[in-house]
C-alpha positions as CSV (number, residue, x, y, z in Angstrom):
1,M,-39.4,19.2,22.4
2,T,-43.0,19.6,21.4
3,D,-45.8,17.4,20.1
4,T,-48.4,19.1,18.0
5,P,-51.9,17.8,17.0
6,N,-52.3,16.4,13.5
7,S,-55.0,18.9,12.5
8,S,-53.9,22.2,11.1
9,P,-54.2,25.2,13.5
10,P,-57.4,27.3,13.0
11,A,-57.0,30.9,12.2
12,S,-57.2,33.3,15.1
13,K,-60.5,35.2,15.1
14,P,-60.8,38.9,16.1
15,E,-63.0,38.0,19.1
16,D,-60.4,35.6,20.4
17,T,-57.6,38.2,20.2
18,F,-59.9,40.7,21.9
19,L,-60.7,38.2,24.7
20,A,-57.0,37.5,25.3
21,T,-56.1,41.1,25.3
22,A,-59.0,42.3,27.5
23,S,-58.5,39.5,30.0
24,H,-54.8,40.5,30.4
25,E,-55.7,44.2,30.7
26,I,-58.3,43.4,33.4
27,R,-56.0,41.1,35.4
28,T,-53.2,43.7,35.7
29,P,-55.2,46.2,37.8
30,L,-57.1,43.4,39.6
31,N,-53.8,42.0,40.8
32,G,-52.9,45.5,42.0
33,I,-56.2,45.7,44.0
34,L,-55.6,42.2,45.5
35,G,-52.1,43.1,46.5
36,T,-53.2,46.4,48.1
37,V,-56.0,44.7,50.0
38,S,-53.6,42.1,51.3
39,L,-51.3,44.9,52.6
40,L,-54.3,46.6,54.2
41,L,-55.3,43.4,56.0
42,E,-51.8,43.4,57.6
43,T,-52.5,46.7,59.3
44,D,-54.5,47.5,62.4
45,L,-58.2,47.6,61.4
46,A,-61.4,47.9,63.2
47,P,-63.5,44.7,63.1
48,A,-66.0,46.2,60.6
49,Q,-63.1,47.5,58.4
50,R,-61.4,44.1,58.4
51,E,-64.7,42.4,57.4
52,Y,-65.1,44.8,54.4
53,A,-61.5,44.4,53.3
54,E,-61.8,40.6,53.5
55,A,-65.0,40.8,51.4
56,I,-63.1,42.8,48.7
57,R,-60.2,40.2,48.8
58,L,-62.5,37.2,48.4
59,S,-64.6,38.8,45.6
60,G,-61.4,39.9,43.8
61,A,-59.9,36.4,44.1
62,R,-63.0,34.9,42.6
63,L,-63.0,37.4,39.8
64,L,-59.3,36.6,39.0
65,E,-60.0,32.9,39.0
66,L,-63.0,33.4,36.6
67,L,-60.8,35.5,34.3
68,N,-58.1,32.8,34.3
69,N,-60.6,30.1,33.5
70,V,-62.2,32.1,30.6
71,L,-58.8,32.9,29.1
72,D,-57.7,29.2,29.4
73,Y,-60.9,28.0,27.8
74,A,-60.7,30.5,25.0
75,R,-57.1,29.4,24.2
76,L,-58.0,25.7,24.2
77,D,-61.1,26.4,22.1
78,A,-59.6,28.7,19.5
79,S,-55.9,27.8,18.9
80,A,-53.6,24.9,18.3
81,V,-51.9,23.9,21.5
82,E,-48.4,22.6,21.6
83,L,-47.7,19.8,24.1
84,E,-44.4,19.9,26.1
85,R,-42.6,16.6,26.8
86,E,-40.4,16.3,29.9
87,S,-39.6,13.7,32.4
88,F,-41.4,14.0,35.7
89,C,-42.2,12.2,39.0
90,P,-45.9,11.8,39.5
91,A,-45.5,11.6,43.3
92,R,-43.7,15.0,43.4
93,L,-46.3,16.5,41.0
94,G,-49.2,15.4,43.2
95,R,-47.4,16.7,46.3
96,E,-47.0,20.1,44.7
97,V,-50.8,20.3,44.0
98,I,-51.6,19.3,47.6
99,E,-49.2,21.8,49.0
100,L,-50.6,24.6,46.9
101,L,-54.2,23.9,47.9
102,S,-53.5,23.0,51.6
103,P,-54.2,26.6,52.9
104,R,-57.6,26.5,51.2
105,A,-58.4,23.1,52.7
106,H,-57.3,24.1,56.2
107,A,-59.2,27.3,56.1
108,A,-62.4,25.3,55.4
109,G,-61.5,22.7,58.1
110,L,-61.0,19.9,55.6
111,D,-58.4,17.2,55.4
112,L,-56.4,17.0,52.1
113,A,-53.9,14.2,51.3
114,A,-52.3,12.3,48.4
115,R,-51.9,8.5,48.1
116,I,-49.3,7.1,45.8
117,L,-49.2,3.5,44.6
118,P,-46.7,1.9,44.2
119,T,-43.9,3.5,46.0
120,P,-41.3,4.3,44.8
121,M,-43.3,5.3,41.8
122,P,-41.9,5.1,38.2
123,T,-41.3,8.3,36.3
124,Y,-43.0,9.3,33.1
125,V,-42.8,11.6,30.1
126,G,-45.5,14.2,29.5
127,D,-46.7,17.8,29.7
128,T,-46.4,18.4,33.4
129,G,-48.0,21.9,33.1
130,R,-51.2,20.5,31.6
131,I,-51.3,17.6,34.0
132,R,-50.8,19.9,37.0
133,Q,-53.7,22.2,35.7
134,I,-56.0,19.1,35.5
135,L,-55.2,18.1,39.0
136,F,-55.4,21.6,40.4
137,N,-58.9,22.1,38.8
138,L,-60.2,18.8,40.1
139,V,-58.9,19.1,43.6
140,G,-59.9,22.7,43.8
141,N,-63.4,21.9,42.6
142,A,-63.7,19.1,45.2
143,L,-62.7,21.5,48.0
144,K,-65.3,24.1,46.9
145,F,-68.2,21.7,47.3
146,T,-67.1,19.6,50.3
147,R,-68.4,21.0,53.6
148,Q,-66.9,18.3,56.0
149,G,-64.5,15.5,55.8
150,G,-61.8,15.8,53.2
151,V,-60.4,15.3,49.7
152,L,-58.0,12.6,48.6
153,L,-55.8,12.7,45.5
154,D,-55.1,9.1,44.5
155,I,-52.2,8.5,42.0
156,K,-51.8,5.0,40.6
157,S,-49.1,3.8,38.2
158,L,-50.3,1.5,35.4
159,D,-48.5,-0.4,32.6
160,D,-49.8,2.0,30.0
161,G,-49.9,5.3,31.9
162,L,-51.2,7.0,35.0
163,E,-54.6,7.1,36.7
164,F,-55.5,10.0,38.9
165,R,-58.5,9.9,41.2
166,V,-59.9,12.8,43.2
167,I,-62.3,11.5,45.9
168,D,-64.3,13.8,48.2
169,T,-66.8,13.5,51.0
170,G,-69.1,16.1,49.5
171,P,-72.8,16.0,48.7
172,G,-72.3,13.9,45.6
173,I,-73.8,14.4,42.1
174,A,-77.0,13.0,40.7
175,E,-76.6,10.6,37.8
176,A,-78.7,12.8,35.6
177,D,-76.4,15.8,36.2
178,R,-73.3,13.9,35.4
179,Q,-74.1,13.8,31.7
180,R,-73.6,17.6,31.3
181,L,-71.1,18.1,34.1
182,F,-68.2,18.7,31.7
183,D,-70.1,21.1,29.4
184,A,-68.9,24.7,29.4
185,F,-71.0,27.2,31.4
186,H,-72.9,24.4,33.1
187,Q,-73.1,23.6,36.8
188,S,-75.1,20.8,38.4
189,S,-77.5,23.3,40.0
190,T,-78.1,27.0,40.4
191,K,-77.4,26.5,44.1
192,D,-73.9,25.3,43.2
193,A,-73.4,28.3,41.0
194,Y,-74.3,30.6,43.9
195,K,-71.9,28.8,46.2
196,D,-69.1,28.6,43.7
197,G,-69.2,32.1,42.3
198,G,-68.0,30.7,38.9
199,V,-69.5,29.9,35.6
200,G,-68.8,26.2,35.2
201,L,-65.6,26.3,33.2
202,G,-63.2,24.4,35.6
203,L,-64.4,20.9,34.6
204,A,-64.8,21.9,31.0
205,I,-61.2,22.8,30.9
206,V,-60.3,19.5,32.6
207,K,-62.1,17.6,29.9
208,R,-60.5,19.6,27.1
209,L,-57.0,19.1,28.6
210,T,-57.5,15.4,29.1
211,E,-58.7,14.9,25.5
212,L,-55.7,17.0,24.4
213,L,-53.4,14.5,26.2
214,R,-55.4,11.6,24.6
215,G,-56.8,10.5,27.9
216,R,-60.3,10.1,29.4
217,V,-62.1,11.5,32.4
218,D,-65.0,9.9,34.3
219,V,-67.1,10.7,37.4
220,T,-68.8,8.3,39.8
221,G,-70.5,8.6,43.2
222,Q,-73.9,8.8,44.8
223,L,-75.9,11.6,46.4
224,G,-74.9,12.0,50.0
225,L,-71.8,9.8,49.6
226,G,-69.3,12.0,47.8
227,T,-67.9,12.1,44.3
228,A,-64.9,10.5,42.6
229,F,-63.4,12.0,39.4
230,S,-60.9,9.7,37.6
231,V,-58.5,10.7,34.8
232,F,-56.5,8.2,32.8
233,L,-53.5,9.5,30.8
234,P,-51.6,7.3,28.4
235,L,-47.9,8.1,29.1
236,E,-44.5,6.6,28.3
237,R,-42.1,5.6,31.1
238,A,-39.1,7.9,31.5
239,D,-35.4,6.9,32.1
240,M,-35.3,9.1,35.2
241,P,-35.0,7.0,38.4
242,P,-38.0,7.0,40.8
Protein backbone atom coordinates (compact mmCIF):
# COMPACT_ATOMS: atom_id res chain seq x y z
CA MET A 1 0.00 0.00 0.00
CA THR A 2 1.34 3.40 -0.88
CA ASP A 3 0.69 6.99 0.13
CA THR A 4 1.35 9.62 -2.52
CA PRO A 5 1.80 13.37 -2.04
CA ASN A 6 -1.17 15.59 -2.91
CA SER A 7 0.72 17.54 -5.56
CA SER A 8 0.78 16.20 -9.12
CA PRO A 9 4.10 14.65 -10.15
CA PRO A 10 6.38 16.93 -12.17
CA ALA A 11 7.36 15.86 -15.64
CA SER A 12 10.73 14.17 -15.90
CA LYS A 13 13.30 16.45 -17.53
CA PRO A 14 15.94 15.17 -20.01
CA GLU A 15 18.77 16.09 -17.63
CA ASP A 16 17.15 14.04 -14.85
CA THR A 17 16.92 10.99 -17.11
CA PHE A 18 20.52 11.49 -18.18
CA LEU A 19 21.69 11.78 -14.55
CA ALA A 20 19.93 8.59 -13.51
CA THR A 21 21.24 6.66 -16.53
CA ALA A 22 24.78 8.00 -16.27
CA SER A 23 24.95 7.30 -12.53
CA HIS A 24 23.87 3.71 -13.12
CA GLU A 25 26.37 3.19 -15.95
CA ILE A 26 29.21 4.60 -13.82
CA ARG A 27 28.33 2.53 -10.77
CA THR A 28 28.42 -0.77 -12.66
CA PRO A 29 32.15 -0.70 -13.59
CA LEU A 30 32.97 1.02 -10.28
CA ASN A 31 31.49 -1.90 -8.35
CA GLY A 32 33.63 -4.19 -10.51
CA ILE A 33 36.75 -2.21 -9.60
CA LEU A 34 35.92 -2.32 -5.88
CA GLY A 35 35.25 -6.04 -6.01
CA THR A 36 38.54 -6.72 -7.80
CA VAL A 37 40.51 -4.57 -5.36
CA SER A 38 38.92 -6.41 -2.42
CA LEU A 39 40.06 -9.71 -3.92
CA LEU A 40 43.52 -8.26 -4.51
CA LEU A 41 43.79 -7.23 -0.85
CA GLU A 42 43.18 -10.86 0.17
CA THR A 43 46.36 -11.96 -1.64
CA ASP A 44 49.97 -11.72 -0.50
CA LEU A 45 51.13 -8.21 -1.28
CA ALA A 46 54.22 -6.21 -0.47
CA PRO A 47 53.58 -3.39 2.04
CA ALA A 48 53.76 -0.71 -0.65
CA GLN A 49 51.44 -2.66 -2.95
CA ARG A 50 48.91 -3.11 -0.13
CA GLU A 51 49.03 0.61 0.60
CA TYR A 52 48.32 1.47 -3.05
CA ALA A 53 45.48 -1.07 -3.29
CA GLU A 54 43.91 0.23 -0.07
CA ALA A 55 44.09 3.79 -1.44
CA ILE A 56 42.22 2.63 -4.57
CA ARG A 57 39.58 0.93 -2.41
CA LEU A 58 39.02 3.98 -0.22
CA SER A 59 38.82 6.38 -3.16
CA GLY A 60 36.45 4.06 -5.02
CA ALA A 61 34.20 3.69 -1.96
CA ARG A 62 34.01 7.48 -1.60
CA LEU A 63 33.16 7.87 -5.28
CA LEU A 64 30.44 5.23 -5.03
CA GLU A 65 28.94 6.96 -1.98
CA LEU A 66 29.00 10.28 -3.83
CA LEU A 67 27.23 8.78 -6.86
CA ASN A 68 24.57 7.21 -4.63
CA ASN A 69 23.94 10.54 -2.90
CA VAL A 70 23.73 12.46 -6.19
CA LEU A 71 21.26 9.93 -7.61
CA ASP A 72 19.14 9.92 -4.43
CA TYR A 73 19.03 13.72 -4.35
CA ALA A 74 18.11 13.94 -8.04
CA ARG A 75 15.25 11.51 -7.57
CA LEU A 76 13.89 13.39 -4.57
CA ASP A 77 14.24 16.71 -6.35
CA ALA A 78 12.73 15.78 -9.69
CA SER A 79 10.06 13.12 -9.24
CA ALA A 80 7.05 12.24 -7.17
CA VAL A 81 8.01 9.76 -4.46
CA GLU A 82 5.64 7.07 -3.29
CA LEU A 83 5.75 6.23 0.39
CA GLU A 84 5.52 2.63 1.54
CA ARG A 85 3.47 1.72 4.60
CA GLU A 86 4.47 -1.28 6.66
CA SER A 87 4.56 -2.25 10.30
CA PHE A 88 8.00 -2.14 11.87
CA CYS A 89 9.84 -2.31 15.17
CA PRO A 90 11.90 0.87 15.83
CA ALA A 91 14.31 -1.02 18.10
CA ARG A 92 15.06 -3.58 15.39
CA LEU A 93 15.45 -0.84 12.77
CA GLY A 94 17.92 1.07 14.95
CA ARG A 95 19.88 -2.11 15.65
CA GLU A 96 20.19 -2.80 11.91
CA VAL A 97 21.67 0.66 11.30
CA ILE A 98 24.15 0.25 14.16
CA GLU A 99 25.23 -3.19 12.94
CA LEU A 100 25.77 -1.90 9.39
CA LEU A 101 27.95 0.99 10.57
CA SER A 102 29.79 -0.83 13.38
CA PRO A 103 32.78 -1.86 11.19
CA ARG A 104 33.30 1.81 10.23
CA ALA A 105 33.12 2.89 13.87
CA HIS A 106 35.47 0.16 15.11
CA ALA A 107 37.99 0.92 12.36
CA ALA A 108 38.07 4.54 13.60
CA GLY A 109 38.35 3.48 17.26
CA LEU A 110 34.91 4.90 18.12
CA ASP A 111 32.10 3.57 20.28
CA LEU A 112 28.71 3.16 18.58
CA ALA A 113 25.50 2.24 20.39
CA ALA A 114 21.72 2.57 20.38
CA ARG A 115 19.47 3.48 23.33
CA ILE A 116 15.80 2.54 23.17
CA LEU A 117 13.12 4.07 25.40
CA PRO A 118 10.81 2.59 26.54
CA THR A 119 11.45 -1.13 26.34
CA PRO A 120 9.70 -3.07 25.01
CA MET A 121 9.03 -0.38 22.40
CA PRO A 122 5.67 -0.11 20.59
CA THR A 123 5.56 -0.83 16.87
CA TYR A 124 4.65 1.73 14.20
CA VAL A 125 3.51 2.02 10.58
CA GLY A 126 5.74 3.88 8.14
CA ASP A 127 8.22 3.78 5.27
CA THR A 128 11.06 1.81 6.86
CA GLY A 129 13.32 2.21 3.82
CA ARG A 130 13.19 6.02 4.02
CA ILE A 131 13.57 6.03 7.81
CA ARG A 132 16.54 3.67 7.60
CA GLN A 133 18.18 5.99 5.04
CA ILE A 134 17.69 9.00 7.34
CA LEU A 135 19.31 7.20 10.26
CA PHE A 136 22.11 5.74 8.12
CA ASN A 137 22.99 9.20 6.76
CA LEU A 138 22.90 10.87 10.19
CA VAL A 139 24.92 8.19 12.00
CA GLY A 140 27.37 7.91 9.09
CA ASN A 141 27.82 11.68 9.05
CA ALA A 142 28.49 11.71 12.80
CA LEU A 143 31.13 8.99 12.43
CA LYS A 144 32.91 10.96 9.68
CA PHE A 145 33.54 13.99 11.85
CA THR A 146 34.06 12.35 15.27
CA ARG A 147 37.72 11.73 16.02
CA GLN A 148 37.41 10.29 19.55
CA GLY A 149 34.66 9.13 21.85
CA GLY A 150 31.59 7.78 20.13
CA VAL A 151 28.15 8.16 18.57
CA LEU A 152 24.80 7.34 20.17
CA LEU A 153 21.55 6.64 18.34
CA ASP A 154 18.75 7.52 20.76
CA ILE A 155 15.23 6.28 19.85
CA LYS A 156 12.28 7.50 21.90
CA SER A 157 8.63 6.52 21.56
CA LEU A 158 6.15 9.41 21.81
CA ASP A 159 2.35 9.51 21.80
CA ASP A 160 2.26 10.98 18.30
CA GLY A 161 5.31 9.37 16.70
CA LEU A 162 9.01 8.67 17.09
CA GLU A 163 11.98 10.86 17.97
CA PHE A 164 15.44 9.87 16.77
CA ARG A 165 18.52 11.64 18.13
CA VAL A 166 22.08 11.11 16.88
CA ILE A 167 24.55 12.43 19.46
CA ASP A 168 28.30 12.56 18.87
CA THR A 169 31.42 13.70 20.71
CA GLY A 170 32.84 15.46 17.65
CA PRO A 171 34.04 19.05 17.22
CA GLY A 172 30.55 20.57 17.20
CA ILE A 173 29.04 23.05 14.74
CA ALA A 174 29.03 26.82 15.12
CA GLU A 175 25.57 28.35 15.37
CA ALA A 176 26.16 30.46 12.25
CA ASP A 177 26.92 27.32 10.21
CA ARG A 178 23.78 25.50 11.36
CA GLN A 179 21.54 27.79 9.29
CA ARG A 180 22.82 26.36 5.98
CA LEU A 181 23.81 22.91 7.16
CA PHE A 182 20.93 21.19 5.34
CA ASP A 183 21.46 23.06 2.06
CA ALA A 184 22.62 20.94 -0.88
CA PHE A 185 26.32 21.18 -1.79
CA HIS A 186 27.10 23.01 1.45
CA GLN A 187 29.45 21.94 4.23
CA SER A 188 30.24 23.78 7.42
CA SER A 189 33.79 24.50 6.23
CA THR A 190 36.21 23.76 3.42
CA LYS A 191 38.25 21.77 5.93
CA ASP A 192 35.24 19.48 6.45
CA ALA A 193 34.85 19.02 2.71
CA TYR A 194 38.48 17.94 2.50
CA LYS A 195 38.08 15.42 5.33
CA ASP A 196 34.75 14.12 4.07
CA GLY A 197 35.53 13.78 0.39
CA GLY A 198 31.87 14.47 -0.38
CA VAL A 199 29.87 17.43 -1.63
CA GLY A 200 27.44 18.04 1.23
CA LEU A 201 24.41 16.03 0.03
CA GLY A 202 23.97 13.64 2.96
CA LEU A 203 22.22 16.10 5.28
CA ALA A 204 20.27 17.67 2.40
CA ILE A 205 18.85 14.21 1.65
CA VAL A 206 17.99 13.78 5.35
CA LYS A 207 16.02 17.04 5.31
CA ARG A 208 14.18 16.14 2.08
CA LEU A 209 13.25 12.69 3.37
CA THR A 210 12.15 14.04 6.74
CA GLU A 211 9.90 16.62 5.09
CA LEU A 212 8.58 13.92 2.76
CA LEU A 213 7.53 11.96 5.86
CA ARG A 214 5.94 15.16 7.27
CA GLY A 215 8.49 15.36 10.06
CA ARG A 216 11.09 17.86 11.18
CA VAL A 217 14.85 17.81 11.76
CA ASP A 218 16.88 20.02 14.09
CA VAL A 219 20.50 20.32 15.20
CA THR A 220 21.95 21.50 18.50
CA GLY A 221 25.35 21.49 20.18
CA GLN A 222 28.35 23.66 20.88
CA LEU A 223 31.83 23.95 19.44
CA GLY A 224 34.10 21.51 21.20
CA LEU A 225 31.20 19.70 22.89
CA GLY A 226 29.72 17.62 20.09
CA THR A 227 26.55 17.76 18.02
CA ALA A 228 23.05 16.32 18.35
CA PHE A 229 20.73 15.87 15.36
CA SER A 230 17.09 15.19 16.21
CA VAL A 231 14.40 13.93 13.85
CA PHE A 232 10.72 13.74 14.76
CA LEU A 233 8.40 11.67 12.56
CA PRO A 234 4.62 11.59 13.10
CA LEU A 235 3.73 7.91 12.86
CA GLU A 236 0.73 5.76 13.67
CA ARG A 237 0.95 2.84 16.07
CA ALA A 238 0.83 -0.62 14.52
CA ASP A 239 -1.09 -3.69 15.72
CA MET A 240 2.10 -5.78 15.66
CA PRO A 241 3.21 -6.72 19.21
CA PRO A 242 6.41 -5.10 20.59
